SEVOLO-207499 format. One record per atom (N, C-alpha, C, CB): residue in one letter; x, y, z. Coordinates in steps of 0.2 Angstrom, whole numbers, plus 5000, padded with zeros to 4 digits. Glycine has a CB too. Example, Ala and Ser with C-alpha at 12.3 -4.5 7.8 and 13.67 -1.06 7.14 Angstrom:
A506649725039;A506249785039;A506649845039;A505749785045;S506449895035;S506849955036;S506450005039;S507049975029;
REM end
This chain:
M494149505144;M493849535139;M493549485134;M494349585135;K492949505132;K492649455127;K492549485121;K491949425130;V492449445116;V492349465109;V491649485108;V492549405104;A491549545106;A490849575105;A490649565097;A490849645107;G491149555093;G490949555086;G491649555082;G490449605084;Y491549565076;Y492149565071;Y492049625066;Y492249505067;D492549655064;D492549715060;D492949685053;D492849775062;Q492749705048;Q493149695041;Q493549755040;Q492649675035;R494249735040;R494749795039;R495149775033;R495149805045;P495449825029;P495949805024;P496549765027;P496149865020;D496749715024;D497349685026;D497949715023;D497349605023;Y498249765027;Y498849805025;Y499449765023;Y498949855030;S499549705027;S500149665026;S500149635019;S500149615031;R499549635015;R499549605008;R499549665003;R498949565007;M499649725005;M499649785000;M500249804997;M499349845004;G500849775000;G501449794998;G501649774991;G502049765002;L501349714989;L501449694982;L501149734977;L501249614982;S500549754979;S500149804975;S500449864974;S499449814978;L500749894979;L501149954978;L501749944974;L501349984985;L502149894975;L502649874971;L502549874963;L503049814973;I502049834962;I501849824955;I501549894952;I501249774954;A501149934955;A500949994953;A501450044952;A500450024958;S501950054956;S502550094955;S502950074950;S502950104962;S503050014949;S503449984943;S503150004937;S503549914944;L502449994936;L502150004930;L502150084928;L501449984930;I502050124933;I502150194932;I502850214930;I501950234939;L503350184933;L504050194931;L504150174924;L504550164936;A503950114922;A504050084916;A503750134910;A503750014915;I503150154912;I502750204907;I503150264906;I502050214909;R503350294912;R503650364912;R504350364908;R503750394919;T504650304909;T505350294906;T505450254900;T505850274911;A504850244896;A504850194891;A505250224885;A504150184888;R505250284884;R505650314878;R506350334880;R505250384876;W506550324886;W507250334887;W507750284884;W507350324895;P508350304882;P508750254879;P508950204883;P509450294876;A509050144881;A509250084885;A510050084886;A509050014882;T510250084892;T510950084894;T511050034900;T511150164897;L511650004899;L511849954904;L512449974908;L511949884901;E512450034911;E512950064915;E512750064922;E513250134913;E512950004926;E512650004933;E513050044937;E512749924935;S513650064936;S514050104940;S513850184940;S514750094939;V513550204935;V513350274934;V512750294938;V513250284926;V512850344942;V512350374946;V511850414941;V512550414951;S511250404942;S510750434938;S510250474942;S510350384933;P510350534943;P509850574947;P509150574944;P510150644949;E509150574937;E508550584934;E508150514935;E508650594926;L508450464935;L508050394936;L507850394944;L508550334935;D508250414948;D508150414955;D507450464957;D508750444960;Q507450514953;Q506950564954;Q506250534951;Q507050624950;E506350494945;E505750464942;E505550404947;E505950434936;I505950364950;I505750314955;I505350344961;I506450274957;D505650394964;D505350434969;D504650454967;D505750484972;Y504550484961;Y503950504959;Y503450454958;Y504050554953;S503650394955;S503250334954;S502950304960;S503650284950;V503350304965;V503150274972;V502650324975;V503750264976;L502750394974;L502350444977;L501650434973;L502650514976;L501650434967;L501050424963;L500650364965;L501150424956;A500950304965;A500650244967;A500350244974;A501150184966;T500750274979;T500550274986;T499950324986;T501050304990;R499850374983;R499350414983;R498650384980;R499450484979;V498750354974;V498250314971;V497950264976;V498450284964;L498450224979;L498250164983;L497850194989;L498850124985;S498150244992;S497850284998;S497150304996;S498250335000;R497050334990;R496350364988;R495850304987;R496450404982;L496150254984;L495650194983;L495450164990;L496050144978;L495950154994;L495750125001;L495250175004;L496350125005;K495250235003;K494850285007;K494150275004;K495050355006;E494050274997;E493450274994;E493150204992;E493450314988;K493550154990;K493350094988;K493750034992;K493550084980;E493650034998;E493949985003;E493849915001;E493750005010;S493249904999;S492949834997;S493349804991;S492249834996;M493749844987;M494149814982;M494749774984;M494349874977;F494949784990;F495549754992;F495449694997;F495949804996;P495949654998;P495949595002;P495749625010;P496549555002;S495349585013;S495249615020;S495249555025;S494449645020;R495249565031;R495249515036;R494849535042;R496049505039;R494649485045;R494149495051;R494649515057;R493749435052;E494449565061;E494749585067;E494249585072;E495149655066;A494449555078;A493949545084;A493949615087;A494249495088;R493349625089;R493149685093;R493049665100;R492549735090;Y493349695105;Y493349665112;Y492949715116;Y494049655115;V492549695121;V492249735126;V492449705133;V491449735125;P492549755138;P492649725145;P492049685148;P492949785149;E492249635152;E491749605155;E491549645161;E491949535157;E490949625165;E490749665170;E491249665176;E490049625173;D491649615177;D492049625183;D492749655181;D492249555185;E492849675175;E493449705173;E493449785173;E493649685166;N493949815174;N493949885174;N494249905167;N494449915180;P493949945163;P494149965156;P494750015156;P493549995152;A494950045162;A495450095162;A496050065161;A495450125168;
REM end
């Protein structure tokens, strides 16, 4: 197989940090008025629900931006291969 050209594709391996930061910001904004407590052993279903919702929102926004504004994000070149004359593409 030989390289016929290159395609620019989003570098998904570098998107995790963006998703983490976005979901953390959403969570911080949504819980800013909550009273500050330092009880690590207490289970908080409300906080778990807010975390899940923050990740969902950040994922949806990132997905939409990738779909419509792909050039905003880091990209990498991926080789596009074609079979040579003596190779069977099957």
